[in-house]
N, C-alpha and C positions, 0 to 999 in steps of 0.2 A: 548664481544669481539669476539664471534663467533668461538672460537677456539675448541669447544667440551668439555672444562673443566668446571665443575660445580663452579661457582664463589659465588652464594648466595643461601641459603637454607632457606625458610620461612615456618613457620606453622601458620595456622590460625584455630581458634575455633569460629563458628558461625559468620564468616565473620570479625573477629577480629583477627589482628596479635597478637601471643603470643610468639613466638620465631623466632629469626633471627640469622643466621650464615653467615659470609662473609669470603671467602678465597681469599684475594686480589693477593697474589703471586702464586696462583694455585699449592700449594704444597700438597693440600689434608688435610691440618690442617687449620681451620678457625682462623684468626687473631682477628676478632671481633665476640663475641657471646653476644646477648642481649635478655632479657625477658621482657614481657609487661603483664600488668595487664588485667583483663577481659574487660575492657573498651578500650583497645588499648594503654594505657599510658605506657611509658617505666619505668621499676622498677629497673633494673639492667643491667650493661654491664661490660664485661671483655675483655681485649685487650691484644694481644701479640705485644708490641711496639717494642721488640727487634729482632724479627724474630727468637727467640730461640725455638719456638713450645710450650712454656710455657706462661700462662697468667701473665703478670706482672703489670697489672693496673686493678683495679675494680673500677667501678663507680656506687654509689647509688643514686637513685632518689626518691623524694617524690612528688607526683602529677606531674610528668613529669619533675621536676626541680632537677638538680644535688645539692645534700646536702652533700656528702662525696666521697672522693676517697682514694683509698689505692694502694701504690705503691711498688713494690719490686725493688728497685734502683740498687741492686747489682746482681740480677740474681740468688740468692741463695734459692729462694723459701720462703723467710721471707718478709712479707710487712712491710717495715721499715719506710715508710712515710704515715702518715695520714693526709689529708687535709679537713677541714670543710668549707662549703660555706652557706652564708646567701643571700638569693635572687640571687643565682647562681654567688655570688662574693666571692673571696676567703676571709675567715675570721680569719682562724687559720691553722697552721700546727704543727704537732707533729713528731719528727724525732728521730729514734733510729740510732745514728752515729756509734756505736760500736758492733752491732749484739748480745747485751746480752738481747734482748727482752724488754727493758724498754726504753721508750722515755726520752731523756735528753735534746733535744733542742726543743724549742717552739718558733714559730713565730706568731705575731699577726699583723692583717690587719685592716684597715679601708678604706672603699671605694676602696677595691682592692690593697692598698699600704701598704707595711711593715712599721708597726710604732714602733714595739718593738720586741726584741728577748730575750728570757731567757734560760739560760743554766745551767743545774744541773750537775755539774762535778762529784760529789761523790755519786750521786744515792740516796739521802736522802729525795728527794721531795722538796728541797728548792733550789732556784736558786742562784748560786754563781756569776753569771755574768747576768746583765741586760743591754742590748743595746737599746737605743732610737734612732730613725731615724726622719728626717725631711720629708717634703712633696716630696722631690726629692729621698727619701730613701737612704740618706747619713747619717752616724752616727753624732750624735750631743753630745752624752753622754754615758759613760759606768760606771756602778756601780758595783764594785767587793766586794765580801766577801771572801777575799783570805784565811781566816782561818777557814771558814765554822761555825762561831758562830752565824749567823743569822743577822749580823750587817755589814752595808756597811763600808769597810775600805779604799777604794780607788775609787776615782772619776776621770775619764778622760774626758775632754771635746775636742770637735772637731769643726773645722771650715772646711767647704768643704771636710770632711771626713779626715782631716789631723790633728794629735793631736796638740792641741793649750794649753792645760792646764792639770795639774795633782795635785790632792790633796790627802793626805793620813791622816788617823787616826793614829796618832802615840802612843797615850795613850790608846786605846782600848774602847773608851766611844761611838763609833759608829757614830761620826761625823767627816767625811772626808773633 
């Protein structure tokens, strides 16, 4: 933009890009920093998406293709959302919703669309809530283990994301 401010700093080794920093808003702190392998393939990128001066998004690459991201969604310095990619399509997300450094919400994707969510309310490693989604990513069924005994005791069915049916296991045998 020819205003005398440095917007981009690049470092090369043997004519191959190895490091890149971009200061989009010209505040002297790069919003994007990326590193590259010896052959020039991107390996890692971090971004300050909020303008706070702290990197809140990390992107990991394998053979130049995004395989994982880590996001600090609350700006507290803790990367609380991890997203995994297969063939550069979102396959799974793990989220720490209560800042206890344990992921309790898990989303699963097929062809980039959400198909299932699992929620571990009590931190025991077992999902107490499993939500299934249709091709439009609308809820079709929820399975709930309300007493955390490892058995589904409530099933909710949905039509167009609106509750259409409810069944409960009243005798504790695990058949809702």
